[in-house]
Phi, psi and omega in degrees: 000320180294321179296321179294319178298318179297316181297318179295321181295316180295318179299317179296318180297315179297323179298316179292320179299315179297321178297317179296316180295327179295329181283349180274013178299156181306140183298336181295339180272001183238155176271120182276136175256117186238146172054045180248015181209148176254180183049055183296347179299339179291347180266349184283129176286115187274347184259141187292322181296321179292315181297322180295334178274015181071024180078010178276087192236355189300326184256013173281146190221165166076021177227154179297331182290355174300338180299335181272353184235289178226099186300344176296334179297339176297332185299341181264001181289132175253124182082226182226165180208134177231126183225136175239143183225153178226131179234122173274089189281179184292161176056036177062025174263165184224148177236128176248145182216157176208138176217137178220138181213151181211137178280126179252080178050226181278355180293321182132196181251129180246138183217166173231155182208156180208136168229142183215133178263145175236110181263001182075201182256136179233162181272137178263133180223169168214158182298148178287142175240164181297337180275354181275176180305118182301333182292344181263005185299318181294332176290323179085001180210165178243131177282133181238025180095195182250160175207165179235144177267139177243126176220129176202163174220130180230141184199178177244148182229154176210139178210153177197158175279139173270318170227183179293346184241353187232127183234147176229156179196165180199161175235150164232124186230155171252118178259127184236141177221131179228109181267009180081174179271149180225153173269120182246135178274118178296122184294339183265319184259340183081359179285153176267123182243134178270127184235134174275129182251077180222143177203166173216160183212151176269128186240137179241142173232141179228147179207155175225154178219131185226131173254111182285349178106006178257104186050230179251022177302133177218150178244142178229153175213143180211150172238117187241148176064044175275125185197174170284173175288157176245149185232135170236116175049256178248019181244140179231138180213162177263159172275163187284072177301133183221132176248123185236147171229143181201171177214162176205152180195147174281114183291333178296322176293321180295319184271356181053062187299170186296159179305143181098344180281000178297341176278353185234157171214152179228101187262125174260131179232137179222133179234136172256121190243129178239091181272158178292325190254022176197168176284173187300146182230160178233129176247131179231132180221154180224130180233127173255125179240132178246115179057025182054030179241319183239136185225136171241134186225151175206155181199170179212140178249125180264146176069043172244145179288322183238302186291139177207279187279143177216157179203160180184178179213163181210154178227134179229116183239134178254137180202128175061036179081006178240155173242130179248129187232137175226132181226145177228144178221143175240130179234130179273133181240024177079186186286335185282313183259350179078242183218165179231136177243144178228146177225132178232139177233134183218157176234125179258126180259124182283000000 
C-alpha cells in the first residue's frame, strides 16, 4: 500500500511539473491578455522570502505571510507569527505590508493582514478650454495643484486542517482605492464638474494545501482576488483574479542525501499561474536552508515582459521562546525599470 501511495504521488508530481513546463512556452505562441484588471497592487508579492523564490509560493507553509499567497498554508502554523514588509517598487513607488496570525487551539488559525501602496505626490490637471488663460493654450492643460493616491487592502484570514494531510484557508478583504477628485468637462453642457474618484470592493481568496504522503511533497491551489466589478464614473473594471497551482518538495529527502545532510534542506517550488490580465506564467524557485537558521534563495519567472530573475537570503534566530526572522529579496526588472528590493521582519511566537 505504501509503495502504491509513493507511486501515485510521484506520478502526480511529474504531471504537475510537465504542466508547468508546458506553460513556459515562448510568449509569441500565446495570446496575451493585457490591461484587463484594475488595482494591480493586489498582485504584488509583499514578502521578501516569497519574492526571492520567484513568486513560487503556493506550497510554502507555516508563516503569517501565507495570507498573501495561499491562505491554507496558515493551517500549519504553530503558535503565532507577526511579519511586516517593505517593498521599494518600480517608478519610485512603495508597498507596505503586515500580517499576523495565531493558532486558537482546535478552532484553527486566525489572522489579519494589510497591504498599502504609496505613490507619492502627483500633479493634478484638467484639459484647457477656450475660456481659460490663452497663454496656456499650447500646454493643453491647466495645473490644479498636487494630490496623492490612496490604495490599500485590509482583511481577516482563517485556516485549519481538514485531515492530517489536507488544509484549507481563506481571506475576506476590503480593497480601497482613492484617485482624488478631478474636474471633468461635461460633453453635453461644456460645464466643469468636480468628481470624486474613490471606491472599495470586497475581495475573497481561497486556498488548499495537500500532502500526498511522499516525503514532504505538497500541492497547493489558490483563487485570489475574487470580487464584483468596480465602477468609476463611466468606467468599469475587474480586479486581478488569479488561479494558481503549485508544488514544493525538499530535494535532499527525495535523493536520500548523504549522512549529515539532516541539518540542510533544498526545496524546489514551482507554480503555474493563470492571471486574468495576462497569458499563463511559470514561477520556479529554489531555497537552501541550513539548520533552519540561514537561507539562500533564488527564482525565475517565465513569460514576463520585464520581471524575471530574483535572489535573496534570510536569517532566523530563536531566543527565549521567540523566533526572530529577517529576509531580503532582489528582483530584476530589466533595463527599463531596473530592480526591486524587499525587506521583511518577523517574530514567531512559540
